[in-house]
C-alpha positions, 0 to 999 in steps of 0.5 A, a space after each residue: 529542462 531537456 538536459 535535466 530529463 536526459 540526465 535523470 530520465 523522465 520518470 525520475 525527473 517527474 519524481 524530483 520536480 514534484 518536490 522542487 515546484 513545491 519548494 521543499 528542497 533546500 539551496 543545496 539542491 544537487 545533494 538533496 536530489 541525489 539523496 531522494 534518488 537513492 531513497 526512491 531506489 530503496 523503496 522501489 527495491 523494497 516493493 519489488 521484493 515484497 511483490 515477488 514474494 506475493 507473486 510466488 505465493 499466488 503461483 504456488 496456489 495456482 499450481 497446488 490448489 488450482 486457485 489464486 488467493 490474490 486477484 491483483 497487486 498494486 504498487 506506489 511510492 510517495 512523491 517528495 511533495 507527499 513525503 514532505 507534506 506529511 513530515 511537515 504535518 507531523 512536525 518532523 525535519 524535512 529531510 530524507 533521513 527524517 522520512 526514513 525514520 519517521 514514515 512507514 508508508 513511503 513504499 506501499 503495496 496493495 494486495 486485492 483478494 477475492 475473499 475475506 479469508 484470503 486476506 488473513 491467509 496472505 498476511 500469515 504466509 507473507 509475515 511467516 517468511 524469515 526475512 520479513 519483519 512485522 512491525 505493526 498490524 492495523 486490522 480495519 476489517 475486525 475494527 472498521 474505521 468510523 467511515 466504514 473503511 475496511 482493510 488489513 494494514 501491515 507495516 513490515 521491514 524488508 532487507 534491500 541488498 546494495 552493492 556493498 551493504 544491506 538496508 532494512 526498508 519499511 513498507 506498508 502492505 494493505 490487503 483487502 477484498 475486491 469489494 473493499 477496494 471498490 468502496 475505498 476507491 470510490 469513497 476516496 474520489 467522492 470525499 474530495 467532491 463533497 458539497 458544503 453542508 452535505 458531508 454528514 448525510 453523504 458520509 452516512 450513505 457511504 457508511 451504509 454502502 460499506 456495511 452492505 458491501 461487507 455483508 456481501 463479502 461475508 455471503 460470498 465467503 460463505 458460498 465459497 466455503 460451501 463449494 470448497 466443502 462440496 469439492 472435498 467431500 466428492 
């Protein structure tokens, strides 16, 4: 184990061992480990590319508009365990190449904004860039999920430049307000702890909370619009 940690580093070892413990890797483990490390590098690079673009946009607004349309950016890369479980559920081959072809959310970027209008502002500015290809949009703000979940999901493709080639990597960008993120985080935690026989009542309560938060989001947006109009007229 110590040699393994020295060879790959603690973070990469944790990433790999997560898959080994679940029995996802085949007998030719050395080859598969190399494949997963190369794959992880691609997705990490893709998230860095997108994160840099978002930070540049946010900094531009800081200096030209005296405000930040982005409150926080969060990054995550799915582990081998999570990737393989999703491939298995969908009936795809349990390989790295299959994951690249069939999964669009291995790399995830969550963008948290102060106001609802900022969500669409950031979305438009990001996808306007000529090296970002928009593959799919799921607008759960205009069309919330039945449980009340709201967020704008973009599936994009971004080029990652390697030493001797270029690879287009898919990533999922979720853009939501601070309030939407607050609800989604707590709903995710509560959903795993629902007592048997009470899920329907608690689900309805969570949906009501989502609606209250959405109404608050809209009121805060209106207040900001009033303030912005007042500043323009001065």
